[in-house]
N, C-alpha and C positions, 0 to 999 in steps of 0.2 A: 504494500500500500504506500503510495506517495502522497505527501501533504503539500499544499501550496508553498513555494519558497517565499522568503521575505523579498518584497519587491523594492525596486529603486525608490519608488514613491514613499514606501514605509520608512526606508532608511533616511531619506531626505526630511520627511515629516518629523521623524524622531530627532534628527540633528537640530532642526529648527526649534522644536519644543525644548530641547536641552539648553540651547542658547538663550531662549526667552526666560526660562526658569532661572538660569544662572544670573542673568542680568537683574532679575527682580528680587533675588534672595539676598538677605543680609549675609555677609561673609562669603559671598559666592566666589570672590576672587581666590581665596585660599582653597576652597573646595575644588574649584575648577583646575587650579594648579596641581592639586593632588591627583585628580583624575587624569590629567594630561601626562603625568610622569609615569603612570602605570603602563606596563608593556602591552602591546597589542591593542591599543585603544580602539574602540568600535563605537561609532556614533549611535548605534542602536541602543546602547546602554542608557543614553539620556532619556529615551522615550519610555523607559521602564519606571522613571521616578514619578511619585505622586506628591501632592502638596505636603510639606512637612519633611520631605526627604526620604520617606519610606519607599521601598521598591514596590513596583506595581505588578499585576499579573501579566502573563504572556499576552502579546498582541493577537488580534484576530488573524487567522490563517496559519498560525504556528502548530496548532493541535488538530487532530482528526475530529470530525463532527461528533458531537455528544460528549467530548471531554472538556472539562472546565478547569481553568487555573484560578486558584483562590487562596485565601489566607485564613488561618484560625489563630486567634489570640490566646494568650495564657496557656500554652501547652508546655507545662513544666518550665515556665519562665520565658518561653520562646514565642515569637510570632512566626508560626510555621507555614511555609508555602507548600501546597499540595496540588496534585491533579486529581480530579474527581469525576466519576461517571456513574450514571444511575442516581437514584434517590432513596433515602431510607424509607420514605412513606410507602413506596411500592416494592421495596426490595424483599427478596426471600431470605437474604442474609447479607452481612457486611464482610468485605474482603479488604485486607490491608497488605500493600505491596511495598517491599523495602529494597532499595537499589544498592549497588556496590560502588567501587572506586575504579577509575574516575568517571562516575556516571551521575545521573540525576533521576528524579522521578520520571523524567522524559523517556528513560529507557523502557518504561512500561507502556509506551504510547500505542502499541498494537494489542496488548492484552486488555487494557482498560475498556475499550469499546466492546470487545468480544464478551467480557464478563457482564457488562451492563446490559447488552442485548439479551443475555441469558437470564436476566432478572436480578443480578447482584448489584449492590451498592459498593463501589470500589473507591478506595482512598490510597493514593501513592504520594507520600511526602518527600520533599527534599530533606534529607536527614540533617541532624545537627552538624553545623559546619559547612553545609553544602548549599549552593545555588541561592535561592531567594529567601530561604529561612534565615531568621535573625542569627547573627553570630558567625556569618561566613567569613568576616574579616578577622580571622584568627591569626595570632602571632605565635612564633615558636616558643616564646617564653611565657605564654599565657598558661593559666592553671590547667593541668591535664585532667583534674578530677571530674569535670563535667562530661568527659568522654569515657569514664569508666563504664563497664558493661551494665551494671545495675542502674545507672542513671540513663543509659540509652533505653533500657527496658521501661524505665519510668516515663521517658518521652512517649513511647508507644502506648503505654497504658493511659497517659493523659490525653493523647489524641483520640483514642477509642472512646474514652469517657466523654470528651467534648462533643462527640457525635451522638451520645446517648445510648451506646451499645454496652451490654453486659458481656457479650462474647462475640468474637469474629473469627473468620478464617484468615490464614496468614501465609504469605509467600515471600521469599527473600532470595536475592541473587548475589553471588560473590560475598563481599563483606556483609551485605544485607542478609545473606544466608546464615552467617554466624550470629547476627543479632536475632534473627528469627528463631534459630535453634535455642538460644538461651531464653527468649520469651516463652517458648513452648515448655522448657524445663521449669522455669520459675513460676509461671502462671498458667497452668493447664486449664484452669476454670475459665479463663478469658480467651485464650488462644486455642480454639477447639480442634483445629487441624493445621498442618503446616506442610508447605511445598518448598523444598530446598533446591537451589539451582547452582551448579558449578563449584560449590565449596562444600565438600562432605563434612558432616559433624561426627567427629570421632569419639565423642563422649564427654562427660563432665570432668571437672578437675578432680584430682586424686588426693587422698589423705594417706599418711602412713597407716598401715594396717597390720595388726597382729605383731606388734613390735615390742610389747611390754617386757618380754623376757629375752629379747634379742641382744646380742653383744653390740656395743657401740660401733658405728660405721660398718655394719654387717651387710649393707646394700639393700635392706628392706624398706628404708624410709622412702616415702613418696609413692608406694605401690598401692594401687587400688585393688579392692577385693575382686579376685577373679581375673586380673590382668597381669601379665608379666611386666617387669620393669621397663623393658624396651618398648612396650605397647601402651603404657599408661598415658592417656591423653592429657594435655595441658591446654585448657581453653580452646580445644580443637585447633591449636596453633602450631605446636611442635611436640614431638615425642619427648617424654620426660627423662631422657638420658642426659641429665644435667652434668654428668661427669665428662661428657664429650664437649670440648671447646670447639664448636663447629666453626666459629669465625676464624680462629687460628688455623684450623685444618684447611678451610677453604683458601685462606691467604697463602698456605703452603703448597698449593697445587701449582702445576706448570701448564698453562699460565695461571697466575694467582686470580682468585675469584672472590666475590663477596655477595651475600644474599640480599635480595631486593628489600626484604623487610628491615634489615639492618640499615640499608641505605635510606629507606623512607623515614627512618627515625633520626637521621642526621639533620643538623641545622641547615645544611645547604640544599636539601632535597627540594624544597619549595621553589627556590630560585632556579634550580636545574630544570624544572618543568615549566615554570611560569615565564622565565626569561630564556627559554630554549632558543638557540640561534635560528632555528627554522620557523619560529613563531608557534603560538599555542595551537592554532588550527592544524598545522602540518605535523606537530608533535602528536596530537591526538589521532590524526589520520594514520600515522605510522604505528602508533601504539595499538590502536584497535585492529589494524591489519595484521600485525605480527602475532597477536594473540587469537586471531580468528582462524576458522577453517580454511580461509583463502590462502594463508601463508604455507608454502610448501614444506617449511621446517617443522611443522606440527604433526609428528607421528608418534604419539605418546605411548609409553610402556610403564607398567608399575615399577617403582623403585623397591629394591630388596631391603633397604635399611636406611636409617638416618645417619648418613656418613658423608663426608666431603666427596669421596669418590663417586657415590651414587648421585648426590645432588648435582654434581658436575655434568650429569647427563641431561639436566634440564636446559631449556633454551636460555640464551643470555638475558632475556627479560625477567627471568626468575633468579638466575645466578650470574650476575654481571661480571665482566672483567674488572679486576681491582683497579681503581683509578678512573674508571668510566662511570658517568651518570646514566640515567635512563634515557634522557633526550638524545645523547650521542649514540647510545646503543641502538635505539629503534630507528634513528635517522638512516642507518646503513641499510635498512630494509623498507624504505619508503616505497609504496606502490607506485607504479607508473601511471601517467594520465589515463591510459586505456584501462588499467585495472580499477582506478577510481571511478571512471565512467560506468564500468560494468558492475559496480558494487550496489546491488539492489537493496540489500538489507541496511545500508547506511549511506545513502546518497549525500552529496556534499551540502545540500541545503539543510538536511537533518543534522549532520555533523556540526553545522554552523550554530545550532542551538546550544550544543555543548560548549563549543569554543568561545562563543560570546559570553557565556556565564563564567567560564574559567578565566578568560581575559580580564574580567571585572574583579573576581574574588581571589584569584590565585588558588593554590591547592592545599594550603596548610590545614584547612578545616578537615579535609579527608585524611591527611597525613597524621593528624592527631589521633585518629582511631587506630592506625597502625602502631603509633608510639605507645598507646595505652596497653597493647596486648602483645607486643613484638618479642618479649623475652620470657624465658622460663622463670626468671627471678620476679617478674611482675605478679606471678601467682604464688610461688613458694617462698619468696623473700620478703613478703609483707608489702607488696606493691599495691597499686590502686585497685586491682581486681582481686585481692586476696579474699574478700568477702564471698566470692563465688565458691570457696571451699565449703560453705554452708550446704551447698547442693551436691556434695561429693556422693557419687553412687547413684544419683538420680538419672532417669532415662526419659526419653521422649516417648510417652505412652499414647498420645493421641494418634489418630490416623495420619500418616505421613507419606510423602513421596519425594523421590530425588530425580532431577532431570539435569543432564549435562550434555555437552558436545563430546562425541567420541574422539575428536581431535583436540581436546583440551588437556594440556599437561597439568593444569591445576588440580584435577581430581586425583593426581598421583603424587603431588609434591609433599604430602605428609604420609609416609608409607603406612599402609594398613587402615587409614581412616575410612576409605570407601568401603572396605570389607567389614569394618566394625559397625557400620550403620545398620546392617541387616541382622537384627536379633540382639545386638548388644546395646548400641547407642539408641536405636529406635526399635521399640517392641511391636509396633504395628505398621511396619513399612509395607505399603501397598503397591509399590512399583519403584524400580530403579531403571531409568531409561537413559541410554547413551545414544544420542541422535547422530546418525551417519553424516559426515561432512561438516558438522558444526564444530566450532572452536569454543572459546570462553564466553562469548556474548550470545548464549544460546537462545534467549527469548527474543533477540533481535534477528539473529541469523536464521532461525527456524521458527518464526513466529506462528505460522499456521499449525505446525505440529505441536508446539508448546501450548497454544491455546486449546487445541483439542484434548491434550492430556490433562490439563488443569480442569477443564470443564467436565470431563468424564470423572475425574477424581472427586470433584465437589458434588456432582450430581449423584454419586453413589453413596454419599455419607448419610 
């Protein structure tokens, strides 16, 4: 499905509105200077602004018919932007959709109308730190605690409550899959079913088990009941083999490498993406291409273990060459103009919606999520997510389903997580679907098939 591109008239109208607003507003000179110094300035951003400086909804023509751009105030302290389809008054049930990185609520643009047409009321927010939701202008030194997982769950509970729901169905993609997983674990009474996409949930955090009479340093600490030490999951982020210094091991490879999660936690990561030499639009084009089924290098296989040698089998967008950032890494695989023109799942006018937003906000809001969960120590060392140990041993017991692209390396980057979903992490898994030809952006690359699977899953509940 193609949506109308932003026209030259819309761009010019937006620029004129921005100039008029700047001229009429007190302090406009300073604000205008700040906007002008941001990389990749786009005149369209001025047409987003409402009186008082608040960002406005998407303009007409950006979204498919029946999908609305709106805001909800007082969502756990945020003014949250979301895309909405259907209405609660006529809905058979509510459905909440959570996006990943570097995406937005817009990544659900093809599922939203399909669910609404089937009678569901659908809500897809720009998550904390993203897009038009308040707080997207995040700095590296800002407090990380708002991005701890329990507060992200509180965001979702607050949004559901604001719409007057006691329970909803839930779906998440990429990092949104991780948030959806923990929502399902923590509040099964509210989140009555869950569809996870592209990021397997390997299980809840582990506590030391049966250690009262063990000798000190016997190796049993941190082992969950029923799981060997090498398999014990940590926030579905990394295996709990804390004794392995994976960063040092990766740096010792030839050529030296470093993991993208560690890179995303560095102070320079936001500038690497936001001030990419090729510009934000072309950075995103190369990034989306390299992680999609369109890139010839995506022929994934399961990894045998969490070790530097095995992780080195992952493409460079997961385990980068040491000293290289993400923008430089993906630039080497920028698709040709012919490949871009042939990309039906992400034509350039749709990519422009993403790039316009990220040109305005930067990427630090999304990177804060990675910083909050990127290390084993954030769970076992008293970090900001240590409270998740309260849910040690809990499983996802609601009806669940997993969907991913068969050409997505991401489903294998945490060895064993995909296999643990069936029967261990999820006790009522009703489908595990790997879609041929699709890569990481499965709900965009194979939207018709994803829509069919999600509707069949919900209709059978």
